[in-house]
C-alpha positions in Angstrom: -106.0 159.8 13.0 -105.0 156.9 15.2 -107.9 157.2 17.5 -110.4 156.9 14.6 -108.5 153.9 13.2 -108.6 152.2 16.7 -112.3 152.9 17.0 -113.0 151.5 13.6 -111.0 148.4 14.3 -113.0 147.9 17.5 -116.5 148.4 16.2 -116.6 149.5 12.5 -119.7 151.7 12.8 -122.9 150.8 14.6 -125.7 148.4 14.0 -128.5 149.8 11.9 -131.2 148.8 14.4 -129.8 151.2 17.1 -130.8 154.8 17.5 -128.0 157.3 16.4 -125.1 157.2 18.9 -123.6 160.6 18.2 -126.4 163.1 18.6 -128.4 162.9 15.4 -125.6 160.9 13.7 -125.3 157.2 13.3 -121.7 156.0 13.3 -120.5 155.0 9.9 -118.6 151.8 9.1 -115.6 152.0 6.8 -117.6 151.5 3.6 -120.0 154.3 4.8 -117.0 156.6 5.5 -115.6 156.1 2.0 -119.1 156.6 0.4 -119.8 159.8 2.4 -116.4 161.2 1.7 -116.8 160.6 -2.0 -120.3 162.2 -2.0 -119.1 165.3 -0.2 -116.1 165.7 -2.5 -118.3 165.4 -5.5 -121.0 167.7 -4.1 -118.7 170.4 -2.6 -115.4 169.9 -4.5 -112.5 171.7 -2.8 -114.9 173.1 -0.1 -114.8 169.5 1.4 -111.2 169.1 2.4 -109.5 165.7 1.7 -108.5 165.5 5.4 -112.2 165.6 6.6 -113.2 162.1 7.5 -116.9 161.5 7.9 -117.5 159.3 11.0 -121.3 159.8 11.4 -124.3 160.7 9.3 -127.9 161.6 9.9 -129.2 160.6 6.5 -130.2 164.2 5.6 -126.8 165.5 4.4 -125.4 166.4 7.9 -122.3 164.7 9.0 -120.0 164.3 12.0 -116.4 164.3 10.9 -112.8 164.2 12.1 -110.4 166.7 10.7 -107.3 164.5 10.1 -105.1 167.6 9.9 -106.1 169.0 13.3 -107.7 166.0 15.0 -110.8 167.9 15.9 -114.3 166.4 15.9 -116.7 168.6 13.9 -120.3 168.6 12.9 -121.2 169.7 9.3 -124.8 170.9 9.0 -125.5 171.7 5.4 -127.8 174.6 6.3 -125.7 176.0 9.2 -122.0 175.2 8.5 -119.5 173.6 10.8 -119.3 173.4 14.6 -116.4 171.9 16.7 -117.6 169.2 19.1 -114.3 168.1 20.6 -110.5 168.3 20.3 -110.2 164.7 19.1 -112.2 161.6 18.5 -110.8 159.9 21.6 -111.4 162.9 23.8 -114.9 163.4 22.6 -115.8 159.7 23.1 -114.2 159.8 26.5 -116.4 162.8 27.4 -119.5 160.8 26.4 -118.4 157.8 28.5 -117.7 160.1 31.5 -121.1 161.7 31.1 -122.8 158.2 30.9 -120.9 157.0 34.0 -121.9 160.2 35.9 -125.5 159.9 35.0 -125.5 163.0 32.9 -126.5 161.1 29.8 -128.6 157.9 29.4 -129.1 155.5 26.5 -132.5 155.2 25.0 -132.9 152.5 22.4 -135.3 154.6 20.4 -133.8 158.0 20.7 -130.1 157.3 21.5 -128.1 159.3 24.0 -130.3 161.6 26.1 -129.7 164.1 28.8 -130.9 167.5 30.0 -128.0 169.3 28.5 -126.9 166.7 25.9 -127.3 169.0 22.9 -125.4 171.9 24.5 -122.6 169.9 26.1 -121.9 167.1 23.6 -123.9 167.5 20.4 -123.2 171.1 19.6 -120.2 173.4 19.8 -118.7 176.6 18.7 -119.1 177.5 15.0 -116.0 177.0 13.0 -115.0 178.0 9.5 
């Protein structure tokens, strides 16, 4: 999707010394995206669709991905399945920026984005299959 491409051209992932930016997930650079996509296709075969582009990972097998067919941002938790976090990468990032500007979220260098309802509002979502 164009919004993912634009995002990668601007920052290409996140620095390793920062806390995860997207909930428990650190943003992947282009090499990390390619590696995670290959791992998921090898591990899950056709259950990991070619259009699912991993954009974040927590290092424990859970991923944040964008469905290139639908544009939706989804979380893949290997023990729980999939949950939709937003309608598109750009819209979801915009909601994070809006929450930061409104004081609903704050950045903590050790823990990342934090807020009272951060998990419910931004780092969770409706289950999807």
